[in-house]
C-alpha positions as CSV (number, residue, x, y, z in Angstrom):
1,M,174.5,85.2,57.3
2,Q,173.0,84.4,53.4
3,G,170.2,83.5,52.4
4,D,168.8,82.2,49.0
5,E,165.3,80.3,47.8
6,A,166.6,79.9,44.3
7,F,169.8,77.7,45.3
8,S,169.5,73.8,45.6
9,G,172.8,72.5,46.6
10,G,177.0,72.6,46.6
11,V,179.5,72.8,49.5
12,H,180.6,75.4,51.3
13,L,183.9,75.1,53.0
14,L,183.9,77.6,55.8
15,S,180.5,78.1,56.7
16,Y,177.6,75.9,58.2
17,E,174.2,76.1,56.4
18,V,170.8,76.2,57.3
19,L,168.1,74.7,55.2
20,Y,164.1,76.0,56.1
21,I,161.7,74.1,54.3
22,T,158.4,76.6,54.4
23,E,156.1,75.1,52.0
24,G,155.8,72.1,50.0
25,K,157.8,68.5,49.6
26,V,161.3,68.0,49.2
27,S,164.4,65.4,49.0
28,F,167.3,66.3,50.8
29,H,170.4,64.9,50.2
30,W,173.8,65.2,52.2
31,R,176.6,63.2,53.0
32,G,175.5,59.9,50.9
33,Q,172.2,60.4,53.2
34,T,168.7,61.0,51.9
35,C,165.7,62.3,53.6
36,L,162.0,62.9,52.4
37,A,160.4,65.8,54.3
38,E,157.2,67.8,54.6
39,A,157.1,71.7,55.6
40,P,158.3,72.7,58.2
41,A,161.5,71.0,58.1
42,V,164.9,72.0,59.1
43,F,168.3,70.6,57.7
44,F,171.6,71.4,59.4
45,L,174.9,71.3,57.7
46,T,178.4,71.4,59.0
47,P,181.3,73.5,56.6
48,S,182.5,70.9,53.8
49,T,179.3,68.8,53.7
50,P,178.4,68.2,49.9
51,H,174.3,68.6,49.9
52,E,171.4,69.0,47.2
53,V,167.6,69.8,47.9
54,K,165.1,68.5,45.7
55,S,161.6,70.1,45.1
56,L,158.9,67.0,44.9
57,S,156.0,69.2,44.8
58,P,155.4,72.4,43.1
59,E,154.4,74.7,45.7
60,S,157.6,74.0,47.7
61,R,159.6,76.8,48.8
62,Y,162.6,77.2,51.2
63,R,165.3,79.1,52.2
64,F,169.5,78.3,52.9
65,W,171.2,80.5,55.6
66,E,175.1,80.2,55.7
67,L,176.7,81.1,59.0
68,T,179.9,81.2,60.9
69,F,180.8,81.2,64.5
70,N,183.3,83.0,66.2
71,V,183.3,80.2,68.8
72,E,182.9,76.6,68.7
73,P,179.3,76.1,67.3
74,P,177.3,73.7,69.4
75,L,176.4,71.0,67.0
76,R,178.5,68.3,65.9
77,D,178.4,66.2,62.8
78,D,176.3,63.6,64.5
79,H,174.3,65.7,66.0
80,M,173.4,67.2,62.6
81,D,172.9,63.8,61.3
82,R,170.5,62.9,63.7
83,W,168.7,66.1,63.6
84,N,168.2,65.8,59.9
85,E,166.9,62.1,60.0
86,R,164.1,63.2,62.4
87,Q,162.6,65.7,59.6
88,Q,161.1,62.2,57.8
89,R,159.2,62.7,61.1
90,N,155.8,64.8,60.5
91,D,154.4,64.9,63.8
92,F,158.1,66.0,65.0
93,Y,157.3,69.5,65.6
94,A,153.8,69.4,66.8
95,K,154.3,66.8,69.7
96,S,158.0,68.3,70.9
97,L,157.6,71.9,72.8
98,L,161.3,72.2,72.4
99,A,161.2,71.2,68.4
100,D,158.3,74.0,67.8
101,L,160.1,76.8,69.8
102,I,163.1,75.9,67.1
103,L,160.8,76.4,64.2
104,K,159.4,79.8,65.6
105,A,163.1,80.9,65.9
106,L,163.6,80.1,62.4
107,D,160.5,81.4,61.4
108,A,160.8,84.7,62.9
109,A,164.2,84.8,61.2
110,Y,162.6,83.9,57.9
111,H,160.1,86.4,58.0
112,L,162.6,89.1,58.9
113,Y,164.8,88.5,56.5
114,T,162.1,88.0,53.6
115,A,159.7,91.3,54.5
116,E,161.8,93.9,55.9
117,A,165.0,92.9,53.8
118,A,167.1,92.5,56.6
119,Q,170.4,91.8,54.8
120,A,170.3,95.4,53.8
121,K,170.0,96.1,58.0
122,V,172.6,95.9,60.5
123,H,170.0,95.5,63.3
124,L,167.6,93.2,61.6
125,E,170.1,91.3,60.3
126,Q,171.7,90.7,63.9
127,V,168.1,89.5,65.3
128,C,167.8,87.0,62.8
129,L,171.5,86.1,63.0
130,L,170.4,85.4,67.1
131,E,167.2,83.5,66.3
132,I,169.0,80.9,64.5
133,Q,171.8,80.8,67.0
134,K,169.1,80.1,69.7
135,A,167.3,77.3,67.3
136,F,171.3,75.8,67.3
137,Q,171.3,76.0,71.0
138,L,167.7,74.4,71.4
139,I,168.7,71.7,69.3
140,A,172.0,71.0,71.1
141,H,169.7,70.8,74.5
142,L,167.5,68.3,72.7
143,L,169.6,66.1,71.2
144,D,171.8,65.6,74.4
145,G,169.0,64.8,76.5
146,T,167.4,61.9,73.3
147,A,171.4,61.1,73.3
148,K,171.6,59.1,76.0
149,P,169.4,56.0,77.2
150,S,165.9,55.8,78.0
151,L,165.3,56.8,81.9
152,N,163.0,55.1,83.4
153,A,160.3,56.9,85.6
154,A,162.6,57.0,88.4
155,E,165.4,58.7,86.8
156,Q,163.2,61.4,85.2
157,R,163.3,65.0,86.1
158,K,160.6,65.1,88.9
159,W,158.5,67.9,89.6
160,N,156.0,68.8,93.1
161,E,152.7,68.7,91.8
162,R,152.6,72.6,92.1
163,E,155.6,72.9,89.5
164,A,154.0,70.3,87.4
165,I,150.6,72.4,87.3
166,D,152.4,75.8,86.9
167,I,154.0,74.4,84.0
168,V,150.7,73.1,82.4
169,L,149.0,76.5,83.1
170,D,152.0,78.2,81.2
171,Y,151.7,76.2,78.7
172,M,148.4,76.7,78.0
173,D,148.2,80.4,78.8
174,W,150.8,80.9,76.1
175,R,149.3,78.7,73.5
176,Y,145.2,79.0,74.0
177,K,144.4,79.5,70.6
178,E,145.7,76.3,69.3
179,D,144.7,72.8,68.9
180,I,146.1,71.6,72.8
181,M,146.0,67.6,73.3
182,L,145.7,66.0,76.8
183,D,148.8,63.8,75.9
184,T,150.9,67.0,74.9
185,L,149.8,68.3,78.5
186,A,150.5,65.0,80.2
187,Q,154.3,64.9,78.1
188,L,155.1,67.7,79.5
189,V,155.6,66.8,82.8
190,H,155.8,63.2,82.4
191,L,152.8,62.6,84.4
192,N,149.7,59.9,82.9
193,P,147.0,62.0,81.6
194,S,144.3,60.5,84.1
195,Y,146.2,61.5,86.9
196,L,146.8,65.0,85.7
197,I,143.4,65.7,84.9
198,R,142.7,64.5,89.1
199,L,146.1,66.6,89.9
200,F,144.6,69.6,88.1
201,K,141.2,69.3,89.6
202,K,142.5,68.7,93.2
203,Q,144.8,72.2,93.0
204,R,142.7,74.4,90.6
205,G,139.2,73.1,90.9
206,I,138.5,72.2,87.3
207,T,140.1,70.6,84.9
208,P,142.6,71.6,82.1
209,F,140.4,71.7,79.6
210,E,137.7,73.8,81.8
211,Y,140.7,75.8,82.6
212,L,141.4,76.5,79.1
213,R,137.8,77.0,78.3
214,N,137.4,80.0,80.5
215,L,140.8,81.5,79.3
216,R,139.6,81.2,75.4
217,L,136.2,83.0,77.4
218,K,138.2,85.5,78.6
219,A,140.2,86.4,75.1
220,A,136.8,86.6,73.5
221,V,135.0,88.8,75.9
222,S,138.4,91.3,76.0
223,Y,137.9,91.2,71.7
224,L,134.0,91.6,71.9
225,S,134.8,94.9,74.1
226,G,137.7,96.2,72.8
227,S,137.6,95.6,69.0
228,E,135.3,95.6,66.1
229,M,136.4,92.2,64.9
230,T,133.8,89.7,63.5
231,I,131.8,87.1,65.9
232,Q,133.8,84.4,63.2
233,T,137.1,85.9,63.7
234,I,136.9,86.2,67.3
235,A,136.3,82.8,67.4
236,E,138.9,81.7,65.1
237,Q,141.7,84.1,67.4
238,T,140.7,82.4,70.5
239,G,141.0,78.5,69.4
240,F,137.3,78.0,69.2
241,Q,136.7,74.8,66.8
242,S,133.8,76.7,65.2
243,V,131.7,80.1,65.3
244,H,128.6,77.7,66.1
245,Y,130.6,75.9,69.1
246,F,132.0,79.7,70.3
247,G,128.3,81.1,70.6
248,K,127.0,77.7,72.2
249,V,129.6,77.6,74.9
250,F,129.5,81.5,75.7
251,K,125.9,81.6,76.3
252,Q,126.3,78.9,78.7
253,A,128.9,81.1,80.2
254,Y,127.0,84.8,80.1
255,G,123.6,83.8,79.1
256,Q,123.5,85.5,76.0
257,S,125.1,85.2,72.3
258,P,128.4,86.9,71.9
259,A,126.6,89.4,69.3
260,T,123.7,90.1,72.0
261,W,126.2,90.2,74.5
262,R,128.3,93.1,72.6
263,K,125.1,94.9,71.6
264,Q,123.8,95.5,75.4
265,L,127.5,96.2,76.2
266,T,127.7,99.0,73.8
267,R,124.6,100.5,74.6
268,R,125.6,100.4,78.4
269,Q,128.7,102.5,77.2
270,E,126.7,105.1,75.0
């Protein structure tokens, strides 16, 4: 595996390549095709594919990785072309859980490779390679699902009610810091958003966003009692829109502002 942020194109006879755009806008050309993309974006290339990347903004940053496989790689040429074309959609990673996982795998490899000089450390280089291979497998799975004709509601994967809510709960537990949209939760389990709210309330007694609020409050209490982080930082780290909104929601739940609650806790401990 090799990486190079300065390299801007060429052709490699024996290795697959991954181009990871981390900042800015670029124009990417491969095999007679062109894609304009804004970070984050990920391009894949099969061996012997001529390609070129051009920066379209001063702050553009990217990295190439070269990879060889001891077994048949999971992606075909048409897979990679279809994937590359999707990089023009700015909302692609935000609206797809699998796409976001792909980005996280490559982000881990990128930071390990950059910050830890993984190319000089065998174990870290292997971790980077595994992350990139994981991204390949996820893309193959994602594209296999979308290559087929659209399924009607009766043919889609069906979860029972408990399974559907468990999936939504796991998603919120994992990503409570992020700006979670109702449509995203509904898409995870192929349910109508309003029906998902009714089903969630039936099983949990509260709405999905009441659950999410409680989750964030519990995380905030943990930070308030176990760290010296500022109120502002705690609000940011627990997914609240602003420190003002955090204070309002916290007071509704605990009867005190976060600062007062922390001071009283400190006095009791002393």
